[in-house]
N, C-alpha and C positions, 0 to 999 in steps of 0.2 A: 533408282532401283534398286530393290535390298540385293546383296549380293548371294551366292548361292550358298547356303551354312552348310551343306554338307561337300563342298568344294573341297578335292583334297591338294591345296596349296604346297610348294614347293617345301622341302623338310627344314628345319631350323635347329639341325642336331648338329651338335658340336661335341669333343672328346666321346668318352665313352657311352654315353649316350644315344639311344637309339628308339625309333618310332616303326611303325611297320612300312612308311614311305622308304626312307631309305637300307631297313632290310631286304624289301620286295627288289629296289633299284639295283642294290649293289651284290645282291644272293645271299644275301647274310642274315645270320638269326641272331639274337641278342648274345651278347659277350657274356665271357664268363661271371663276369663281376654282378650279373643281371641273375644267373641262376641258383635255385637254392641249392644255398651250402650244406653239409652236413654238420648241424651243431640244432642245439635243443634251443626249441622257440615256444614259448606259452602263449596261447592265443585267448583273450579274454573277449567279454562285448560291454558297451557301455550301459548301465539300465539310466536314464536321466531323469527316471521319478525318484531313484534313490542314490543317483550322483555316485555308485560304485562300480568298479569293472568285475563283471563276474565271467566265472572261466567257462571256456566255449562250450566243454563237456558235460557242463553242470556238476565235476565230482570235485571239481577243485575249490579252494578260497579263494572267496570274494576280498577286494580291500578297496578302500575310499580312492575317488579318484578324483578330485577339485579341479578347478582350472577351466571346464568347460559350464557354458550357457549356453541353451540352444531356446529360438524361439520359432516355433512352428507357425508353418501359414504367415509367415512377415509380412508377405505381400500377398494381392489377388490374381486370378488368371489375367485379369484384365491388365493389372500391371504389369506380371510377367512376360506380355505380349507385348504392351508398348517399352517396355525396356529392353530386350531381346530383339526387335525391330527396329528401335535407333540404334543399337547396336551393329546391327547387319548391315546398317547404310554407310557407316565408315569404314573404313579398313582391316582386314584382322591381319597382325605380322604374323609370319611364321617363329614360333619360338621352339625351346627346345624341347625333346621326347614329344611330338606329334602334337602339343599345343598351339593353338596362337594367341596372341593377345592383344590389347590395348590397353596403352598405359598415358596416366592422367596424374604426372607429378615429375617433380624436378628430377634433373638428371644426376644420376648419384655414383662415383666409383669410392666401391664401399673399403678397397685395398688401401686407397690414398687418406679415404674419408676426406670427400670432397663432395661439395653439393653447387651445382650450376641451375639457376634460377631462369637463367633467360628465356626458354622457349615453353616455362611454366606457366599456363595462363588460367588456370582453375579447374576444381572439380567441373563434371556434367551437368548440364542443368538441374536433367531428373531425379540428380540425386540429392538434391537439396531436401527434397516433401522426405526422402528416406532417411537422410539425416535427423531430422526433427522427430521422424519416430524411434529410431534408435535411441533419443536420449528423453526418449518417456521412460525409458527401464532403468530403476535407481543405480545402478553399475554400471551404466552407461550417460548418465547426464551431463557429463562435464567431457563426453567424447566430442573430440575435434580432429576427423581426419584431413591429414596434406598431401597425401594420394591414394587413388582410385586404381586396381589393374583389372581389369576385365579379361579371363582366361574362356578360350573356348576348347573344350574338349569331344572328342569325336572317337568310337572302336572303330571309324573307317581309318582312320591314323596311328593306331593306337594309342591316343594319347595316356599318359601319366605325369607324376612327378615325384621325384625321387625324395626319400625320407628328407629332411633338413631342418635346420633352426631358421627363422626370420633373423633378421639384424636386429642387433639391440643398441645400436652407438646410437645412430638415426629413429631409429623405427621405436615405440613406444611398447608401453604394456599391455593394452588390449590389441588381437587383430580379429577382425570383421569381416565376414564373408556371408553373402547370399549366396544360395546356393537354384540354381534354374534350371530348368526342362528337363531334369531326370532325378529320382534320388540316385543316390550315392554312399561311399563308406569314405571314410577319413580313418585313417590307420596311424596310431598314436603308436612310438615303439621307443623302448630302451636295450639298446643292444647290452650294456653291460650289466642289464638285468637288474632285480631290484632285491638286494639282499634283506632291508627291513622285513620283507614278506617271508625270506627264504627260498626265494624264485632265483635262479642260476639262469643264464642262458638270456637269451632275446627275450623280450616282454612284448608285446602287442594286445592293444586296446583298441577295437574296432569302433568307432562312434559312427552311428546309421545320420544319414543328413538325408533330412523327406525333401521333396522337391518342394520350393517356396521358402525354406526356412533359414533363419540369420543362425548362427553359429558365431561365440564368442571364444577365443583360447584363451587365457591371463592364469596367471602365479606360474606354477609347476609344469601346468601344460602348454605352456608359452614358452619357458625358459630351459626346462630341463627334457621333456619328450619331445623326440621328432617328432612331424607330420606328415604324412605323406598319403596320396592319391596310385591305387595301382592301377595297372590296365584292366585287370578282369574285373573291376568294377566301374569302368566305365561301358554300360551295355546300350545305352541311346547317347543322342548328343547332351551335353551338360555344359552348360554357359554359367560362369561366377563373377563377381564384383567382390573383391580383397579390401578392403581399407584399411589404412595403418595412421596412427596418431604418431605425435614425436614423443623424444627421449626425453627425459629431464634436461638435459644440458643443452636443449634448444626451447623450454620456455624458462619464463620469468625467474630470473635469478639464477640461471645455467648459464656457461660459456660464453653460448650462442643463439643469446635469447634475441639477440638483432635480427638476425638471419632466421629464428623459429615465428619470429612476432611476422615479417615479411612471406614467408610460407604459408600461413594463415590467413592473412592477409587475401592473398590471393586465391587461395582455397575456396575462400567463403563468398569468392565473386558469383560461384557455381556458373559460366561463363567457357568452363573449357572446354576442349578440344585434345583428342588424342596428339599426343608429343612421338 
């Protein structure tokens, strides 16, 4: 029997992170670190066709915004239903900031730079056809993911993810995410501003993610701009799957090529269960 997708599971927040569950249970509100600061923030919207960031109020200058690829309607409604249905038959584990997650990948200690392969048994079976479809795109033709992370967002839990850069020691150039069940907004940000465009203060670029789209971050959008999903941009349940590839260190000729080859072999069996 499928698990209740709207079930409010125990809070998984740690440190300064908050969600609606812990705020209500502790009678707290978001800490000061989450409250808007009195600082200059420039708001832009990503224009997919022109691949530029356009000033939100329409009065400021636009600038090129490379490093984002968006494939609308990457999956059909029937495929979306099948994928989420299979996910809901497995356990969703509480995660930070009101999210729930399912991991298919090696256990990693990024601080100590250690990878444990023991519990990793591959990506899930339904992802095989999706990866083959991704590889039909020229800039993804050699994409070989070794990790898949499913995340479940819900407004009832106040789900969000803070601005961050994904690790680049283990994970490679491209971050690939499939967005399901609802539209949302991916917020890209540079706290230090954009001096080359004459922008001081924080710069934010809102990238609209339609339901059932595939989004790829690479280049500056992957390594320079932080990305986030804000609480106010989760209006309905959202489920996403993020696929990650290996960095050069774990590929042929890299220092850890042997470990990388082992991870690729396991991932490509597509017989995985959440770890």
